[in-house]
C-alpha positions as CSV (number, residue, x, y, z in Angstrom):
1,M,168.5,117.2,68.7
2,F,166.9,117.1,72.1
3,G,163.7,115.6,72.7
4,Q,164.2,113.7,69.5
5,I,161.6,110.9,69.0
6,N,161.2,108.3,65.9
7,K,158.1,108.7,64.2
8,L,155.8,105.4,62.8
9,F,153.3,105.9,60.3
10,L,151.2,103.2,59.9
11,I,150.1,103.4,56.4
12,G,146.3,101.2,55.6
13,N,144.0,101.1,52.8
14,G,142.3,104.3,53.5
15,F,145.5,106.2,52.3
16,D,145.8,104.4,48.8
17,L,142.1,105.5,48.2
18,A,142.9,109.2,49.2
19,H,144.9,108.9,46.2
20,G,142.1,107.7,43.8
21,L,143.1,104.0,43.4
22,K,140.2,101.7,43.8
23,T,141.5,98.8,46.5
24,Q,138.7,98.1,48.7
25,Y,137.6,94.6,48.4
26,K,134.1,95.9,47.3
27,H,136.4,97.2,44.6
28,F,138.1,94.2,43.7
29,I,134.8,91.9,44.4
30,D,132.7,94.2,41.7
31,N,135.4,94.3,39.1
32,F,135.9,90.8,39.9
33,W,132.3,89.6,38.5
34,E,131.9,92.6,36.0
35,S,134.9,91.6,33.8
36,E,132.9,87.8,34.1
37,K,129.9,89.4,33.3
38,T,131.3,91.2,29.9
39,K,133.2,87.2,29.3
40,I,129.9,85.7,29.2
41,L,128.1,88.1,27.6
42,T,130.5,88.2,24.8
43,S,131.4,84.0,25.0
44,N,130.1,81.3,22.5
45,Q,131.1,78.8,24.9
46,Y,127.7,77.5,25.8
47,S,127.0,73.9,25.3
48,P,123.2,72.4,24.7
49,T,121.4,70.1,27.0
50,N,120.2,66.7,25.9
51,Y,116.9,66.8,27.9
52,D,114.9,70.4,27.5
53,N,117.0,72.2,24.6
54,S,118.3,74.5,27.2
55,H,122.3,75.6,27.4
56,I,125.3,75.5,30.0
57,Y,127.3,78.3,30.2
58,E,130.9,77.0,32.5
59,D,134.0,78.1,33.0
60,D,136.6,78.3,36.0
61,I,134.3,80.3,38.2
62,L,130.6,79.4,37.6
63,Q,128.2,77.3,35.5
64,I,125.0,78.7,34.3
65,H,122.2,76.9,33.3
66,T,119.6,79.0,30.9
67,P,117.0,78.5,28.7
68,K,118.8,80.3,25.9
69,K,122.1,81.7,25.2
70,I,122.4,84.7,27.2
71,P,123.1,87.3,24.9
72,T,120.1,86.3,23.0
73,L,117.7,86.2,26.2
74,P,114.7,89.1,25.8
75,E,115.9,92.4,27.0
76,D,114.0,91.8,30.6
77,Y,116.0,89.0,31.5
78,I,119.2,91.2,31.7
79,S,119.0,94.3,33.5
80,Q,120.8,96.7,31.7
81,N,122.1,99.1,34.6
82,A,123.1,96.4,36.9
83,K,126.7,96.4,37.8
84,G,128.8,93.3,39.0
85,Y,127.3,90.6,41.0
86,E,124.1,92.2,41.4
87,W,123.6,91.8,37.8
88,F,124.0,88.0,38.1
89,K,121.5,88.5,40.6
90,C,119.3,90.3,38.7
91,L,119.6,87.6,36.1
92,V,118.3,85.0,38.3
93,S,115.6,86.8,39.4
94,N,114.4,88.3,36.2
95,A,113.9,84.7,35.1
96,V,111.9,83.6,38.1
97,S,109.2,86.7,37.2
98,S,109.5,86.2,33.6
99,K,106.4,85.0,31.2
100,Y,108.6,83.9,28.7
101,T,108.0,80.2,27.3
102,F,110.6,79.1,25.0
103,V,110.1,76.2,22.2
104,G,111.5,73.0,23.6
105,S,112.3,74.0,26.7
106,R,110.6,73.4,30.0
107,S,111.4,76.2,32.2
108,S,112.4,79.9,31.8
109,K,114.8,79.9,34.6
110,V,118.3,80.7,34.9
111,E,120.6,79.0,37.8
112,I,123.8,79.6,38.2
113,S,126.0,77.6,40.3
114,I,129.4,79.5,41.8
115,K,132.7,77.0,42.2
116,N,133.9,79.1,44.8
117,T,131.8,78.8,47.8
118,F,133.6,81.3,49.8
119,L,133.7,83.6,46.7
120,Q,130.3,83.4,46.4
121,H,129.7,84.3,50.5
122,I,131.8,87.6,50.4
123,S,130.1,88.1,47.1
124,E,127.0,88.1,48.9
125,K,127.9,89.9,51.9
126,T,129.1,92.8,50.1
127,Y,125.8,92.8,47.5
128,L,123.6,93.2,50.6
129,L,125.9,95.6,53.0
130,N,127.8,97.3,50.0
131,W,131.3,96.6,52.0
132,V,133.1,93.1,52.9
133,D,136.4,92.4,55.1
134,I,137.6,89.3,53.4
135,E,140.2,88.7,56.0
136,S,137.3,88.8,58.8
137,E,135.4,86.5,56.9
138,Y,138.0,84.0,56.2
139,Y,138.4,83.7,60.0
140,Y,134.8,83.8,60.3
141,V,133.9,81.0,58.5
142,L,137.3,78.9,59.9
143,K,136.3,79.2,63.1
144,N,132.6,77.9,61.8
145,C,134.6,74.9,60.1
146,F,136.8,74.3,63.6
147,K,133.6,74.1,65.6
148,I,131.3,71.7,63.3
149,L,134.2,69.3,63.1
150,N,134.6,69.5,67.0
151,E,131.2,68.9,68.0
152,D,128.8,66.2,68.2
153,S,126.5,68.0,65.5
154,K,125.6,67.9,61.8
155,K,129.1,67.9,59.7
156,S,129.8,70.8,57.4
157,N,129.3,70.4,53.9
158,Y,132.2,72.8,53.7
159,T,135.7,71.6,55.0
160,V,138.8,73.8,55.9
161,D,140.8,72.4,52.8
162,E,138.2,73.3,50.5
163,L,138.0,77.0,52.6
164,N,141.8,77.2,52.0
165,K,141.7,76.3,48.6
166,D,138.9,78.6,47.5
167,F,140.8,81.2,49.6
168,E,144.2,80.8,47.8
169,D,142.4,81.9,44.2
170,I,140.6,84.9,45.8
171,R,144.5,85.8,47.3
172,N,145.3,85.1,43.4
173,F,142.5,87.0,41.6
174,L,143.2,89.9,44.3
175,E,146.7,90.2,43.3
176,K,145.6,90.6,39.8
177,Y,143.7,92.6,39.9
178,L,145.5,95.0,42.4
179,M,148.6,94.9,39.7
180,S,146.4,96.2,36.9
181,I,145.6,99.2,38.8
182,E,148.9,100.2,40.6
183,N,150.0,100.9,36.8
184,N,148.6,103.7,37.2
185,R,150.7,107.0,38.1
186,I,150.1,108.4,41.4
187,E,150.4,111.9,42.4
188,K,151.3,113.1,45.8
189,N,148.3,114.7,47.6
190,T,149.0,118.1,48.9
191,E,146.9,118.3,51.5
192,I,148.8,114.7,52.9
193,L,152.0,116.1,52.0
194,R,151.5,119.4,54.2
195,K,150.4,117.0,57.0
196,F,153.5,115.1,56.9
197,K,155.7,118.1,56.4
198,A,154.0,119.3,59.9
199,I,155.4,116.2,61.6
200,I,158.4,115.6,59.7
201,Q,160.3,118.8,59.0
202,P,159.6,120.6,62.7
203,D,162.6,118.3,63.7
204,L,164.6,119.1,60.7
205,F,168.5,120.2,61.8
206,S,171.6,120.5,60.4
207,K,172.3,118.0,57.7
208,N,176.7,118.0,59.1
209,D,174.8,116.6,62.2
210,K,175.4,112.7,62.9
211,L,172.4,110.6,62.6
212,N,172.0,107.8,65.2
213,N,169.1,105.9,66.4
214,K,167.0,108.5,67.4
215,D,166.2,109.7,63.9
216,N,164.4,107.0,62.1
217,I,160.9,107.5,60.7
218,L,159.4,104.2,59.5
219,F,156.3,104.1,57.3
220,L,155.0,100.3,58.3
221,S,152.7,100.1,54.8
222,F,149.5,97.4,55.1
223,N,149.3,97.6,51.9
224,Y,150.5,95.6,49.1
225,T,151.0,98.7,46.7
226,N,153.9,101.7,47.2
227,T,151.8,104.7,47.2
228,E,153.7,105.9,50.0
229,N,157.0,105.9,48.0
230,E,156.4,108.9,46.5
231,Y,156.5,110.6,49.8
232,I,159.7,108.7,51.3
233,S,161.2,110.0,47.9
234,Y,160.4,113.5,48.5
235,F,161.5,113.7,52.0
236,K,164.9,111.6,51.4
237,N,166.1,114.9,49.9
238,E,164.6,117.3,52.4
239,I,165.9,115.7,55.9
240,P,168.6,114.0,57.4
241,Q,166.8,111.4,59.1
242,N,166.7,107.6,58.3
243,I,163.4,107.4,56.4
244,Y,161.8,104.4,55.1
245,S,159.3,101.4,54.6
246,I,158.4,98.1,55.8
247,H,156.0,96.3,53.6
248,I,154.4,94.3,56.6
249,H,151.8,92.5,54.3
250,G,154.6,92.2,51.3
251,K,154.5,93.6,47.7
252,L,152.7,92.5,44.5
253,N,154.4,90.1,42.4
254,D,157.5,90.3,44.6
255,K,158.9,86.4,45.5
256,K,161.5,88.3,48.1
257,N,158.1,89.6,50.0
258,P,155.0,87.7,48.7
259,I,151.8,89.0,50.1
260,I,150.0,87.5,53.0
261,F,146.7,87.9,52.7
262,G,145.4,86.1,56.0
263,Y,143.7,87.0,59.7
264,G,145.6,88.0,62.9
265,D,144.4,87.7,65.8
266,E,145.9,85.7,68.5
267,L,144.1,87.4,71.3
268,D,140.8,86.2,70.1
269,V,139.1,83.5,72.6
270,D,138.6,80.8,70.1
271,Y,142.4,81.4,68.5
272,L,144.1,79.1,71.3
273,K,141.5,76.4,70.8
274,I,142.2,76.5,67.1
275,E,146.3,76.2,67.8
276,N,145.8,73.4,70.4
277,S,143.7,71.3,67.7
278,D,147.2,70.2,66.6
279,D,145.8,70.7,62.9
280,D,147.9,72.6,60.4
281,R,145.1,73.2,58.2
282,Y,143.5,75.8,60.5
283,L,146.6,77.8,61.0
284,K,147.5,78.2,56.8
285,N,146.4,81.6,56.7
286,I,147.3,83.1,60.1
287,K,149.5,86.0,59.7
288,S,151.8,86.2,62.6
289,I,153.1,82.6,61.3
290,K,153.2,84.1,57.7
291,Y,155.4,86.9,59.1
292,L,158.0,84.9,59.4
293,Q,158.6,84.3,55.9
294,T,160.4,87.5,55.7
295,P,162.7,89.5,57.7
296,N,160.3,92.2,58.0
297,Y,158.7,91.6,61.4
298,R,161.8,91.4,62.9
299,E,162.8,94.8,61.4
300,L,159.6,96.4,62.9
301,L,160.7,95.2,66.2
302,K,164.0,96.3,66.1
303,F,162.3,99.7,65.4
304,I,160.1,99.7,68.2
305,E,162.4,98.5,70.7
306,S,165.3,100.5,69.5
307,Y,163.8,104.2,71.0
308,R,160.7,106.1,72.4
309,Y,158.2,106.7,68.8
310,N,155.1,108.3,68.1
311,V,152.4,106.5,65.7
312,Y,150.5,108.2,63.4
313,I,147.7,106.2,61.8
314,M,146.8,107.3,58.1
315,G,144.1,105.4,56.4
316,H,144.2,102.0,58.5
317,S,140.8,100.9,60.3
318,C,143.2,99.0,62.9
319,G,140.6,96.3,62.8
320,M,140.5,93.0,64.2
321,S,142.0,91.4,61.1
322,D,145.6,92.5,62.3
323,R,145.0,92.9,66.1
324,T,148.3,90.8,67.2
325,L,150.4,93.1,65.3
326,L,148.9,96.3,66.2
327,N,148.7,95.4,70.2
328,T,152.4,94.9,69.7
329,I,153.2,98.2,68.4
330,F,150.5,100.1,70.9
331,E,151.6,98.5,74.1
332,N,154.8,98.5,73.7
333,K,156.6,100.6,76.4
334,N,158.3,102.7,73.7
335,C,155.1,103.8,72.3
336,S,154.4,107.2,73.5
337,S,151.5,108.4,71.8
338,I,148.9,107.5,69.2
339,K,147.4,110.4,66.3
340,V,144.4,109.1,64.3
341,F,143.8,111.0,61.1
342,Y,140.5,110.0,60.4
343,H,138.4,110.0,57.4
344,Q,136.0,112.7,56.4
345,R,132.4,111.6,55.0
346,E,130.9,113.9,52.1
347,D,128.0,114.5,54.6
348,G,129.9,116.3,57.2
349,T,130.9,112.8,59.1
350,D,133.5,110.9,59.9
351,D,135.1,107.7,61.3
352,H,137.2,108.8,64.3
353,N,134.9,106.9,67.0
354,E,135.1,103.8,64.7
355,K,138.6,104.1,64.8
356,I,139.0,104.7,68.8
357,M,137.2,101.5,69.0
358,N,138.9,99.3,66.9
359,I,142.1,100.8,68.6
360,S,140.6,100.1,71.9
361,R,140.1,96.7,71.0
362,N,143.7,96.2,70.4
363,F,144.9,97.3,73.8
364,K,144.4,94.7,76.7
365,D,145.9,97.8,78.8
366,K,143.1,100.2,78.6
367,P,144.9,102.6,81.2
368,S,147.5,102.8,78.7
369,M,145.4,102.9,75.7
370,R,143.6,106.1,77.0
371,A,146.8,107.5,78.2
372,K,148.6,107.4,74.6
373,V,145.6,108.0,72.3
374,I,145.3,111.7,71.3
375,D,141.9,113.2,71.6
376,K,140.2,114.3,68.7
377,T,140.2,118.1,69.2
378,N,144.4,117.7,68.2
379,C,143.5,115.2,65.5
380,E,142.6,116.2,62.1
381,S,141.0,114.1,58.7
382,L,143.4,112.5,56.0
383,V,142.2,114.9,53.4
């Protein structure tokens, strides 16, 4: 068919959210601490101390020093309505303001020590901002470890080895959480299906026509879940074009395509310093290195180098943690246009402008960016 052009859908976390999956990092952190809270309130694993008749609760995540077993503390110690990490913050602050004194105990304080320093860092940030980007925070802390190590200043108490170990533990926690919610049956969203049809089906041609390298539709998923499969299965029965997906960051519980969790901004001014340090520990979680563990990245390159393509962004923030990969896609000579499906908020506002700013950060060639990105009047919300 004359004028045929490949289509590249960038599928991000917002796509899962539009299908009711609680896949934000905040959802994961809230669930993590809510589970920990439940474990503490139902546990009998409290050890009395030898010096003031207080108690210690300890597991793999934290240690709590408390004047009594937590389930037996007075109600004003335990905030009934607080959830997740907020509950732990309230437990400490309520104890500080409490007027209770306990027989045999010198203090009414509750002290909590979290064993994973990076977990505490992202939990505090989520508690304060109601949002966090774990991968961006990892890179921020990583650069801080590198900076302090390479300056004649006070040594950091947090080493890159400790950071990488903590980050790996969080990766495992996250994968376990996502596996628990992916078991839920995903139904196609009728509004999203309509948008896919508007893009894909106008190019419908006779099923007797021979397919060629101009007839490809690629779902490039940055998610670990398989939500896009519902739509791929639908269109495989409707169109003759090749339609398939690549999970560039891996899949849950898949040894052949393990999840990639880290940072990917080789354009950052500090990255070259880190790379030139010749210390492999700082590159352990850099995405562009992890990409070479599977053929996914090469398959993507084959797609974008084969023929002209349009990009459709569905639920991806285009943030800095994927900057290297997005720059490769956006600035490729075959990239003809970039269309954003933005998030429409309940208050009537949307995130179109934020997405455009993020897209701009992924371009070194700004005139190319302005030529390729479709203006808002020709864009629409995802749902």
